[in-house]
C-alpha positions in Angstrom: -12.4 11.4 -15.8 -14.0 10.0 -12.6 -12.1 9.6 -9.2 -10.5 6.1 -9.2 -9.7 6.6 -13.0 -7.9 9.9 -12.7 -3.8 10.0 -12.8 -1.6 10.0 -10.1 0.9 12.3 -10.2 4.5 11.5 -9.8 8.0 11.5 -11.6 8.0 7.7 -12.1 10.7 7.6 -15.8 12.9 9.9 -17.5 16.1 11.5 -16.5 17.3 11.1 -12.8 17.1 14.0 -10.4 19.7 15.1 -7.6 17.1 14.8 -4.7 17.8 17.5 -2.1 18.2 17.0 1.8 14.8 17.8 2.5 13.2 15.7 -0.6 15.7 12.9 1.2 14.0 13.0 4.6 10.9 13.1 3.2 12.1 10.0 1.5 13.5 8.4 4.9 10.6 9.5 6.6 7.7 7.8 4.5 9.8 4.3 4.0 10.0 4.4 8.1 6.3 4.9 7.9 5.7 2.6 5.4 8.0 -0.6 7.2 6.1 0.0 10.6 2.8 -0.4 9.2 4.0 -2.9 7.6 5.5 -4.8 10.4 2.3 -4.2 12.7 0.1 -5.3 10.0 1.9 -8.9 9.5 2.3 -9.3 13.1 -1.4 -9.4 13.2 -2.5 -11.3 10.4 0.2 -14.2 11.3 -1.5 -13.8 14.3 -5.0 -14.4 13.3 -4.4 -17.1 10.8 -2.4 -19.4 13.5 -5.1 -18.5 16.0 -7.7 -19.8 12.7 -5.7 -22.8 11.7 -5.8 -23.7 15.8 -9.9 -23.5 15.7 -9.4 -25.8 12.9 -11.6 -23.0 11.1 -9.0 -22.2 8.7 -6.8 -24.6 6.6 -3.2 -24.2 5.6 -3.3 -23.3 2.4 -7.1 -21.1 1.9 -5.4 -17.7 2.0 -3.0 -18.6 -0.5 -6.0 -20.6 -2.4 -8.9 -18.1 -2.4 -10.0 -15.0 -5.0 -11.8 -12.5 -4.2 -15.0 -10.9 -6.3 -15.2 -8.1 -8.6 -16.4 -5.8 -5.8 -13.9 -7.3 -3.7 -11.5 -6.5 -5.7 -12.7 -3.7 -6.5 -13.2 -2.2 -3.1 -9.0 -3.4 -2.6 -8.1 -1.2 -5.7 -9.7 1.8 -4.3 -8.2 1.6 -0.9 -4.7 0.8 -2.6 -4.7 4.4 -4.8 -6.1 5.6 -1.0 -2.6 4.6 0.3 -1.1 5.5 -3.1 -2.4 9.2 -3.2 -1.2 9.5 0.7 2.3 8.5 0.2 2.4 11.2 -3.3 0.8 13.3 -0.6 3.8 12.7 1.9 6.7 13.3 -1.0 5.2 16.4 -1.9 4.2 14.8 -5.5 0.5 14.9 -5.2 -1.1 17.3 -8.4 2.5 17.9 -10.5 1.9 17.6 -13.9 
């Protein structure tokens, strides 16, 4: 099985289990980390879009109409997987069966 196709082992279904305080703390830390990253990326992305529109380089609809090619789609999926694996490690979920 290739690295790209190997599953990420994280409990996502089945019987609900109580989280102990350490797990809750990890979950809060990961959530805050993601929220901070998302906020920074949104701000920068919006700045780029506004500057490009202001300079007449990009229309308001261009981003919504963009369709990535196969190679770009692969790159994005790989980056998504890297992020998910990092989050799973932060939560102590990596490599569980």
